[in-house]
N, C-alpha and C positions, 0 to 999 in steps of 0.2 A: 706203116707210115714211112715215107721215103725222105721227107724234108725234116731237118732237125727243128724241134720246137724251140722258139726263143724263150718261152716261159713253160713251166711245167704244164702238162696236158693230161686230161682224163678223157677217155672215150667210153661212152656207155652204149652197149649193144642191146637193142630191144628186138623182140621177135613178135610178129602179129600174123594172124591168119591171112592167107592170100586167097584170091578168087578160086583157085583150083582146090579141090577137096584134098585135105591132108597136107597142104603146102603152107609153108611159112615164109614170110618176107622179113629180112633183117633191115632195120633202119637204125641210124646212129645219131647220137648227140655228142659233139666234141666241145670240150671246155678248156680254155687256157686259164690257169689259176695263179694267184699271187703266191709269193714265198717260195721256199724250197720244198722238195718232195719229202714227205714223212716216211715213217716205217710202214710196212705192209698193212698192219692192222689199222693204223690211222687213215691210210689212203682208202682202204675198203670202206671204213665208216664215212669218209668224205664222199666217195662215189655213191653209196647208198642214200646219203642225205641229198645229193644232187638229183637222184632218181625219184625220190619220194613225191615231189609235187607232180612230176610227169605221170607216175603210176596212179596218182589220185584222179587223173583225168581219163585214163584209158580203161577199156573194158577188161574183164577178167581173162579174156582170150589173149591179151598181150602180156608179155613178161620181160623182165630184165634177164637176159641170157648170158651177159658177160661184161667185163670192164677191163680196160687197159690203162696203166699209169706210166707216163713218160717224164723223166727228169728234163729240165731245161737243157737244150743242146743235144739231146739224144734222138737217134732215129730208131732205136730199139726199146721196147717197153721194159721198164724195171719190174713191174708187177703185172700179173694177169689173174683174173678170176673167171670162172665159168659156173653158171648156175642152171639148175633144172627149172622147168616151167612152173613148178610148184613152190620154188624158193621165194621169188619176188614177183608175184603176178600183179597185174593192174587191179585196182579196187573200185574205180569210179566213185570213190568216197567224197570227192569234192563237190559233187552235184547236189543241189538242194533236193531234187527228186529226179530219179531217172524215168518216172512215169510219163513225163511229157517229152521224152527224147528217145533216140535210139542210136546205136553205133553207126558211124558213117563209113562209106567205102574207104579203103585204106589210103587212097591218095588224097582224100579230104583231110585237112589237118587244122589244128589250132596253131596260132602263131604267138610267140612270146618274144619280146624284144627289150633291149636296154641300150641307152646312149652311152658311148665310150669316148666321146670326143667330138671335135669339130674339124671338118675338112678344110683345105686351104681356101676353098671358096665360101667358107662360113656356114656350110650345111652340116647338120648333125650326122654323125657316123654311128651306126647301130650294130650290135650283135643280135642275131636272130636264131631262134630255135623253132623247128617245126615238130609238132607232136601229133602222131597218127593214132588211129583207132579211138577217136574221141566221140562224144555224144553230141549230136545236133538236136536243136529244138524242133519239135513237130509244129509248134504254134508260131514260131518265128523262123521261117525257112531261111537257110543260109547263115544262121547264127549258132554259136556254141550254146549248149544248154546252160542255164544259170548255174553258177558254181562259186565255190569259195577257195579255189586253188590259191596257194600262197607260195610265191617264188621269192619272197623277200630275203631269204637266207642266201640266195645266190649273190646278192650284192652287199649283205651285211656280215656274212661270215658263215661258212659251212664246215662241218667236221671239227675234230679236236683242235686243229690249228687255226680255225676261223678263216679259211681260205676264201677269197672273193674272186668272182669271175673278172677277167681282164681282157683287153684287146690282144689278139695274138700278134699284132704287128707293133703296137706302141707300148703295151703294158699298162695303159690307162685303166683304172678300175671302173667297172660298170656303175652306172646310176641304177635306180630301181628298175626291176624287170616288170613289164606291163603285158598282161594277157589280153589279146584282142577279143572282142565279142564276136566279130565276123569269122566265118570259116574260110579257109583258103584251100587251094589245091597245090600239090607238089608231087611231081612225078618221082616215083621210087625207082632206083636202079635195080635191075634184076640181079639179085645176089644169090649166094649159095643157099641151099636148103639148110635149115637149122638142124643142129645135131639132135639125134634121137635120144 
């Protein structure tokens, strides 16, 4: 990260199978959080709690491969964690039944968003997170498979310090996170191959 974070930041690194055999693609979710950075154990607990609803939507082929935590104003991470593919894999546990769906191509994603304020023109300003390797419905093409994924902790408090997600520019706390029923596409940057 080259720009200093105005608020503390956590970056979650996920790895999913890519089109080529034995290749993995890294994709990240970045969170600006309220409050001051905690100790390493508390921040790991916070990161894993942020990852939990994401992993409940992904297939078992996706896993949380690492996390970085930055204190406000820092361009260098304060803490770093690296995980094996078996430590924190996707579970698909949020789906009512996976029998009516199947994992989508990696660039097909679920979208979750939260309002963090209003622009100068009076329009809502959103935080958005794109979640890859999700299940699409076979009976409702273009829709996420019915699920019970719960992102409420992202706005009500996550981890031992009850951090909430905030706007990276204003620090406004997010309203409730909403998971869209429709599937979206988001091109992934070609990244480094995941560590073995």
